[in-house]
Steps between C-alpha positions, in 0.01 A plus 500: 500500500638842401485752783690772315328834439484681168643845430171681559449337839857577605463860380178543700668374817813707436292816460322430829834430668653830388191694606476340844873538560467878493145547631447225758791551735538382861478868597154527342387179670609634839327830428175318419520310829445832677212614281134452590412264215844355434439562131603767249248626245787641297677165487180319402450747214857434388437125496197560279703725268755221464218266394543264793134518600396410144718191448227234537195709407355389162566727205126557462509687832818694422757257638792305358332161523810317629514184710650356818826444312566874500404520867757232581762765430305808607395361840855383559623853428226646720614274784865596453420865564249432777202662327236591762207595273212259420630475144497123465169438678341763276673460164553124502283305744182706474534534122523120466184471708311771312577341165327179613181683593221547246535819296318796650523877504642517852759230427624661178503843663703372794752329269542825306549693825763252618688539172524877542578486871159641588401212728665291768343171604518326839438126520352278769559124487452223759875428518577862592359597840545871428453724196798696372458865398127520568553862613607620153291266283233631266338155475507197728445147371415292806407143581225422750351153560648374174348781295679787328392859556592841360504780756553872499728621784204686651313170540734361761699607803859391550731474799877514463702194598870532582748319275864406555567696179414872534440515123215248526172671585255230610138532610214293633172583326146523630228494236164347424448307174179529300371427153621834366863429591511136383685441174528119525309247706673213682506261204633759257735662751695182583711491180546878522634474854737224386615729219561785746698270727722369221576846362556642847730219614696515176547876530632455854741228381637731230539785748684268738747422222570870462535543874742207515721668244476835681612372842768286336634809318495693828693222675758476221549877504543507877743207512716658230535821704504383862855405601634282779863412559595718205282350227133503396291246691369375167841346439445250780375160389228472765338823379531394136318175580208685660447717196566220252223295665258789439610536136445129438156501662408806291606336174297189579191710583505715187395236243229377737348849511528536123330162457212629712478806274465267199227306681304820565550633149376176343239415766674168563276239671777458761524874557447471876785250538749718311399816687527339843836350406616847394387660825682233704823519298514880495412528870770251593759700304386834644495382861848353464619826342354705785658280766844490341502868406430597860767257619777641279405853604542404865334727754457763227249272328240563770518879505224735381751723319610228257296469179526122523216494753260648242531195278535238772175617657331480162610137471356426845175677414454323166569155648135459596344710225274297265564188706787408730749216447283244679200586284696462177668176610159353564384628161793328328437181696135494398594538135800268484436237768126483561415529132791272403609740231753390239833662580853476366674603175266303277203692640670838528606534139295429190683284250479619143 
């Protein structure tokens, strides 16, 4: 299976990387921590100008009409820079959901607004106990008793919930469902909720890849500058082994995440298996990276002043987002063991 990306996909990711490198700095993230909403309207408008909100929106609604394959790179880049905005929930997960709903005026209008940056969407799902960015959302798509509902912010009250990551703004919602808010009953909502889960878990896996690379880069930079006994600590074999272990785990996780992107893009029947595998592989790499990066930094690794803590806390926060490791292990077990799925090279690759 070919996991390489074409020139257009690489160019799209490279453009996002160059933009975020200059606009989404650790200084801006710290500044947003102190703001009331934790979000920047100016930065959101810039994301829309760059076309990042329009990536998955169909061309009929003013978007680019691209797939999860492009998000494999974009979400990874977003994770590398620690993006705090609800970009992925809005422009990727909610768009995938909206495209599966029957065509309607409100749906097409919302997709067009997402493409231009005129709407942010907050999502509620049974695997996520709290709703991210409900305080800045223009529309909320919420599950209740197996049904799917569309809410205006004025139709619900929300209470802030503290997160280990100051960039994550989480809320518990209080609202009353009725016929006017329902967009899918229990039977029709079930596959939509599964779709949300797979896109959400995949997006987290891709972000975790980017975060792994970010903390690894920070550790390499620190160990090349910090000296002990007259030479950089990175020259010592024990330190090299710690960082090499992270690099190996990262390289093994990357193709797993890209395979999940293919499964989403092609609506593979084993989509859930590939997505859960991706979440587990990426989370394992990211958690190892966080642990070893802190270790090579020594006591400095735990300080508020060091930018490393921004990205380590994001890894901790995303560990349970869209299903924790236990949830996804059980999901893999149900697919592979309980269902006695065919596995191995002969089942992985199609012979031509």
